[in-house]
C-alpha positions as CSV (number, residue, x, y, z in Angstrom):
1,M,-37.0,4.9,5.7
2,L,-37.6,1.3,5.5
3,T,-38.4,-0.2,9.2
4,V,-37.5,-4.3,9.8
5,N,-38.4,-6.3,12.4
6,I,-35.3,-8.2,14.1
7,H,-36.7,-11.7,12.6
8,E,-36.7,-10.3,8.9
9,A,-33.6,-8.3,9.3
10,K,-31.9,-11.8,10.4
11,T,-33.7,-12.8,7.3
12,H,-32.7,-11.0,4.7
13,L,-29.6,-9.3,6.4
14,S,-27.3,-9.5,3.5
15,R,-29.9,-8.0,1.1
16,L,-30.6,-5.2,3.8
17,I,-26.7,-4.1,3.8
18,D,-26.2,-4.1,0.4
19,A,-29.1,-1.3,-0.2
20,A,-27.7,0.7,3.0
21,A,-24.0,0.3,1.6
22,K,-26.1,1.8,-1.7
23,G,-27.0,4.5,0.4
24,E,-30.8,3.4,1.4
25,P,-30.1,3.4,5.4
26,F,-32.8,1.3,7.2
27,I,-34.0,0.9,10.8
28,I,-34.6,-2.7,12.8
29,A,-37.2,-2.9,15.4
30,K,-37.9,-5.1,18.6
31,A,-41.8,-5.3,18.3
32,G,-42.3,-2.7,16.6
33,K,-40.0,-0.5,18.9
34,P,-36.9,1.1,16.6
35,M,-34.1,-0.1,18.4
36,V,-31.1,0.9,15.6
37,R,-30.5,2.8,12.1
38,V,-28.6,0.8,10.0
39,V,-26.2,3.6,7.8
40,P,-23.4,3.6,5.3
41,L,-19.9,4.3,6.5
42,D,-18.3,7.6,5.3
43,T,-15.0,5.8,4.8
44,P,-12.3,7.7,3.2
45,E,-10.5,6.6,0.1
46,K,-7.3,5.1,0.7
47,P,-4.8,7.8,-0.2
48,K,-2.6,7.4,-3.3
49,A,1.2,7.5,-2.8
50,S,1.0,10.5,-5.2
51,D,-0.8,12.2,-2.5
52,R,1.8,11.4,-0.3
53,L,5.0,13.3,-1.8
54,G,5.9,16.1,-0.6
55,F,3.7,16.4,2.3
56,M,6.5,17.6,4.6
57,Q,7.4,20.6,1.8
58,G,8.1,23.7,3.7
59,Y,9.0,22.6,7.0
60,G,12.6,21.8,6.5
61,T,15.8,22.0,4.0
62,V,18.8,19.6,3.3
63,P,21.6,21.1,2.4
64,D,23.5,19.9,-0.7
65,D,26.3,18.6,1.0
66,I,24.7,16.4,3.6
67,K,27.7,14.2,4.0
68,T,30.0,17.0,4.9
69,P,29.2,17.7,8.9
70,F,29.8,13.8,9.4
71,K,32.6,13.2,6.5
72,D,35.3,12.7,8.9
73,E,33.8,10.3,11.3
74,I,32.1,8.7,8.3
75,E,35.8,7.8,6.4
76,E,37.1,6.7,10.1
77,M,34.3,4.1,10.4
78,F,35.2,2.9,6.6
79,Y,38.4,3.3,6.5
80,G,40.8,3.8,9.3
81,N,40.7,3.6,13.2
82,P,38.9,0.8,13.9
83,G,37.5,0.4,17.7
84,K,37.7,4.1,17.9
85,F,33.6,3.7,18.2
86,D,33.4,0.6,20.4
87,K,34.6,2.4,23.4
88,P,32.0,4.4,25.3
89,P,32.2,8.3,25.3
90,G,34.9,10.3,26.6
91,E,37.3,7.1,26.7
92,K,40.4,7.7,24.4
């Protein structure tokens, strides 16, 4: 593994980083004593949208008649009994 002193690392930092990113790690030394090791990051690729589809599969079901449980309330909000939902619960 390549070892460079701090001055050389500062002078050639871009070149050294490019090499490390390609899989060639190096050590930076101060007065001959190794201080740090520079290695490439193992960053995972960003997940694709297609990988996200179906990630909750099997965790629940959506009924075919999803609107049915709230049908009366929805129709009331849109078509009738204005103001009913402006009052606190329990008041008529």
